[in-house]
MARLOMAR-985536 format. One record per residue (C-alpha): residue number from 1; chain; x, y, z. Coordinates in nm, 3 decimals, always signed. Layout:
N
> pos; unit; east; north; up
> NUM; A; X; Y; Z
...
//
This chain:
208
> pos; unit; east; north; up
> 1; A; -0.418; +0.906; +3.443
> 2; A; -0.458; +0.653; +3.171
> 3; A; -0.267; +0.330; +3.211
> 4; A; +0.018; +0.299; +2.964
> 5; A; -0.073; +0.054; +2.691
> 6; A; +0.170; -0.230; +2.658
> 7; A; +0.287; -0.346; +2.319
> 8; A; +0.219; -0.697; +2.192
> 9; A; +0.434; -0.981; +2.319
> 10; A; +0.773; -1.011; +2.148
> 11; A; +0.677; -1.341; +1.987
> 12; A; +0.372; -1.187; +1.817
> 13; A; +0.570; -0.885; +1.697
> 14; A; +0.829; -1.113; +1.542
> 15; A; +0.557; -1.314; +1.365
> 16; A; +0.416; -0.999; +1.207
> 17; A; +0.762; -0.890; +1.090
> 18; A; +0.829; -1.223; +0.922
> 19; A; +0.847; -1.180; +0.546
> 20; A; +0.576; -1.371; +0.364
> 21; A; +0.708; -1.619; +0.109
> 22; A; +0.552; -1.697; -0.227
> 23; A; +0.485; -2.064; -0.300
> 24; A; +0.570; -2.209; -0.640
> 25; A; +0.203; -2.312; -0.674
> 26; A; +0.107; -1.941; -0.640
> 27; A; +0.325; -1.819; -0.926
> 28; A; +0.164; -1.634; -1.216
> 29; A; +0.267; -1.386; -1.482
> 30; A; +0.443; -1.072; -1.356
> 31; A; +0.490; -1.198; -1.003
> 32; A; +0.841; -1.108; -0.886
> 33; A; +1.057; -1.352; -0.692
> 34; A; +1.417; -1.400; -0.586
> 35; A; +1.598; -1.707; -0.716
> 36; A; +1.951; -1.771; -0.586
> 37; A; +1.950; -1.415; -0.452
> 38; A; +1.869; -1.261; -0.792
> 39; A; +1.548; -1.070; -0.880
> 40; A; +1.322; -1.214; -1.150
> 41; A; +0.978; -1.147; -1.296
> 42; A; +0.764; -1.444; -1.406
> 43; A; +0.705; -1.428; -1.783
> 44; A; +0.510; -1.752; -1.813
> 45; A; +0.416; -2.044; -1.590
> 46; A; +0.264; -2.390; -1.643
> 47; A; +0.180; -2.661; -1.393
> 48; A; +0.271; -3.017; -1.484
> 49; A; +0.057; -3.276; -1.306
> 50; A; +0.256; -3.574; -1.176
> 51; A; +0.241; -3.883; -1.394
> 52; A; +0.320; -4.121; -1.110
> 53; A; +0.112; -4.168; -0.799
> 54; A; +0.250; -3.969; -0.508
> 55; A; +0.483; -3.766; -0.730
> 56; A; +0.518; -3.391; -0.683
> 57; A; +0.356; -3.139; -0.917
> 58; A; +0.623; -2.950; -1.111
> 59; A; +0.596; -2.580; -1.188
> 60; A; +0.767; -2.481; -1.513
> 61; A; +0.847; -2.114; -1.556
> 62; A; +1.008; -1.862; -1.785
> 63; A; +1.174; -1.592; -1.579
> 64; A; +1.315; -1.254; -1.683
> 65; A; +1.604; -1.115; -1.483
> 66; A; +1.506; -0.767; -1.362
> 67; A; +1.856; -0.627; -1.412
> 68; A; +1.987; -0.788; -1.730
> 69; A; +1.659; -0.869; -1.906
> 70; A; +1.786; -1.222; -1.976
> 71; A; +1.514; -1.487; -1.991
> 72; A; +1.565; -1.840; -1.862
> 73; A; +1.349; -2.147; -1.817
> 74; A; +1.342; -2.307; -1.475
> 75; A; +1.130; -2.575; -1.307
> 76; A; +1.039; -2.591; -0.939
> 77; A; +0.858; -2.831; -0.709
> 78; A; +0.517; -2.704; -0.605
> 79; A; +0.626; -2.689; -0.241
> 80; A; +0.920; -2.455; -0.300
> 81; A; +0.893; -2.099; -0.169
> 82; A; +1.052; -1.771; -0.270
> 83; A; +1.117; -1.430; -0.123
> 84; A; +1.000; -1.116; -0.301
> 85; A; +1.277; -0.884; -0.424
> 86; A; +1.310; -0.548; -0.252
> 87; A; +1.152; -0.328; -0.519
> 88; A; +0.958; -0.001; -0.508
> 89; A; +0.687; +0.123; -0.744
> 90; A; +0.686; +0.472; -0.899
> 91; A; +0.429; +0.633; -1.129
> 92; A; +0.565; +0.696; -1.478
> 93; A; +0.458; +0.760; -1.836
> 94; A; +0.588; +0.614; -2.162
> 95; A; +0.745; +0.871; -2.396
> 96; A; +0.886; +0.699; -2.704
> 97; A; +1.108; +0.418; -2.830
> 98; A; +1.422; +0.437; -3.044
> 99; A; +1.737; +0.240; -3.111
> 100; A; +1.857; +0.303; -2.755
> 101; A; +1.549; +0.150; -2.593
> 102; A; +1.219; +0.259; -2.439
> 103; A; +1.208; +0.603; -2.279
> 104; A; +0.994; +0.692; -1.977
> 105; A; +0.944; +0.982; -1.738
> 106; A; +0.905; +0.960; -1.362
> 107; A; +0.579; +1.143; -1.285
> 108; A; +0.703; +1.264; -0.946
> 109; A; +1.060; +1.377; -1.023
> 110; A; +1.013; +1.436; -1.401
> 111; A; +1.339; +1.250; -1.451
> 112; A; +1.364; +1.065; -1.781
> 113; A; +1.514; +0.716; -1.800
> 114; A; +1.548; +0.432; -2.048
> 115; A; +1.478; +0.060; -2.032
> 116; A; +1.656; -0.159; -2.290
> 117; A; +1.443; -0.365; -2.525
> 118; A; +1.540; -0.685; -2.345
> 119; A; +1.385; -0.564; -2.020
> 120; A; +1.061; -0.456; -2.189
> 121; A; +1.029; -0.783; -2.380
> 122; A; +0.699; -0.889; -2.534
> 123; A; +0.509; -0.620; -2.344
> 124; A; +0.629; -0.355; -2.590
> 125; A; +0.310; -0.418; -2.788
> 126; A; +0.106; -0.249; -2.514
> 127; A; +0.312; +0.069; -2.503
> 128; A; +0.163; +0.384; -2.653
> 129; A; +0.281; +0.741; -2.614
> 130; A; +0.174; +0.895; -2.279
> 131; A; +0.055; +0.562; -2.136
> 132; A; +0.043; +0.583; -1.756
> 133; A; +0.206; +0.289; -1.579
> 134; A; +0.423; +0.188; -1.286
> 135; A; +0.800; +0.152; -1.290
> 136; A; +0.978; -0.097; -1.066
> 137; A; +1.292; +0.029; -0.897
> 138; A; +1.547; -0.210; -0.754
> 139; A; +1.802; -0.046; -0.525
> 140; A; +1.681; +0.288; -0.662
> 141; A; +1.736; +0.194; -1.026
> 142; A; +1.451; +0.155; -1.277
> 143; A; +1.459; -0.209; -1.388
> 144; A; +1.113; -0.303; -1.518
> 145; A; +0.764; -0.172; -1.587
> 146; A; +0.424; -0.276; -1.459
> 147; A; +0.140; -0.217; -1.706
> 148; A; -0.218; -0.128; -1.612
> 149; A; -0.458; -0.420; -1.646
> 150; A; -0.619; -0.269; -1.956
> 151; A; -0.488; -0.043; -2.232
> 152; A; -0.680; +0.124; -2.516
> 153; A; -0.535; +0.084; -2.865
> 154; A; -0.661; +0.160; -3.216
> 155; A; -0.707; -0.117; -3.474
> 156; A; -0.461; -0.053; -3.756
> 157; A; -0.553; -0.349; -3.976
> 158; A; -0.822; -0.616; -3.984
> 159; A; -1.037; -0.791; -4.242
> 160; A; -1.412; -0.727; -4.282
> 161; A; -1.630; -0.923; -4.038
> 162; A; -1.666; -1.246; -4.234
> 163; A; -1.529; -1.593; -4.186
> 164; A; -1.439; -1.554; -3.820
> 165; A; -1.341; -1.847; -3.607
> 166; A; -1.561; -1.946; -3.316
> 167; A; -1.355; -1.915; -2.999
> 168; A; -1.510; -1.950; -2.654
> 169; A; -1.856; -1.891; -2.798
> 170; A; -1.760; -1.576; -2.986
> 171; A; -1.681; -1.512; -3.351
> 172; A; -1.334; -1.358; -3.367
> 173; A; -1.096; -1.245; -3.639
> 174; A; -0.728; -1.147; -3.636
> 175; A; -0.628; -0.782; -3.610
> 176; A; -0.311; -0.576; -3.585
> 177; A; -0.318; -0.281; -3.346
> 178; A; -0.140; +0.054; -3.378
> 179; A; +0.158; -0.070; -3.176
> 180; A; +0.200; -0.380; -3.392
> 181; A; +0.038; -0.608; -3.134
> 182; A; -0.146; -0.902; -3.292
> 183; A; -0.481; -0.985; -3.127
> 184; A; -0.821; -1.135; -3.208
> 185; A; -1.122; -0.906; -3.210
> 186; A; -1.500; -0.953; -3.250
> 187; A; -1.623; -0.954; -3.612
> 188; A; -1.800; -0.618; -3.574
> 189; A; -1.475; -0.432; -3.494
> 190; A; -1.352; -0.216; -3.784
> 191; A; -1.021; -0.053; -3.869
> 192; A; -0.970; +0.275; -3.684
> 193; A; -1.182; +0.172; -3.385
> 194; A; -1.029; +0.158; -3.039
> 195; A; -1.038; -0.157; -2.828
> 196; A; -0.959; -0.241; -2.465
> 197; A; -0.689; -0.504; -2.434
> 198; A; -0.621; -0.705; -2.119
> 199; A; -0.243; -0.682; -2.071
> 200; A; -0.238; -0.997; -1.857
> 201; A; -0.406; -1.225; -2.111
> 202; A; -0.369; -1.040; -2.443
> 203; A; -0.744; -1.072; -2.500
> 204; A; -0.964; -0.790; -2.629
> 205; A; -1.238; -0.692; -2.387
> 206; A; -1.445; -0.498; -2.641
> 207; A; -1.460; -0.144; -2.775
> 208; A; -1.287; +0.127; -2.576
//
């Protein structure tokens, strides 16, 4: 007979079950954290270097409450740590927007649900009909969306490729996309063409 395999020592099992915390110096856009027991998504983050010797780096954030959509500004010390909220991801697709909010469909259950404009925020500019994305559920309720890294959108309006500004070694010009999103595109991009937009940075990665 084979000898029965013993499980790992209790101390090691407990270490594996310990929830990993997120440090303030690890925060970036769309990371979700709990602050005072409430779930938030990071909208923006900047790191302020200490002006005095030995001082602590401060992390300044804009946070959006996952339930109410309210946005607040809050600063933390770089050494502070946060728990992740208990959320689940579900595949969904964007249907349409109206005065009631932004309507989606759960790809597994086919249930339709709505997120108010406040919870979608500035990311509405990336939403196009039938876009596949992830929905965050908190205690079983849809509370926020998670966009793919890139979306493909058509250029609705842009000037001819002259007089562009040199940015990061490229000649760029302003453009408005089909969703109303304002971006900067290479000079050779024309109206009606489709471009790939990085939803994390808002930068255009070229033609779709």
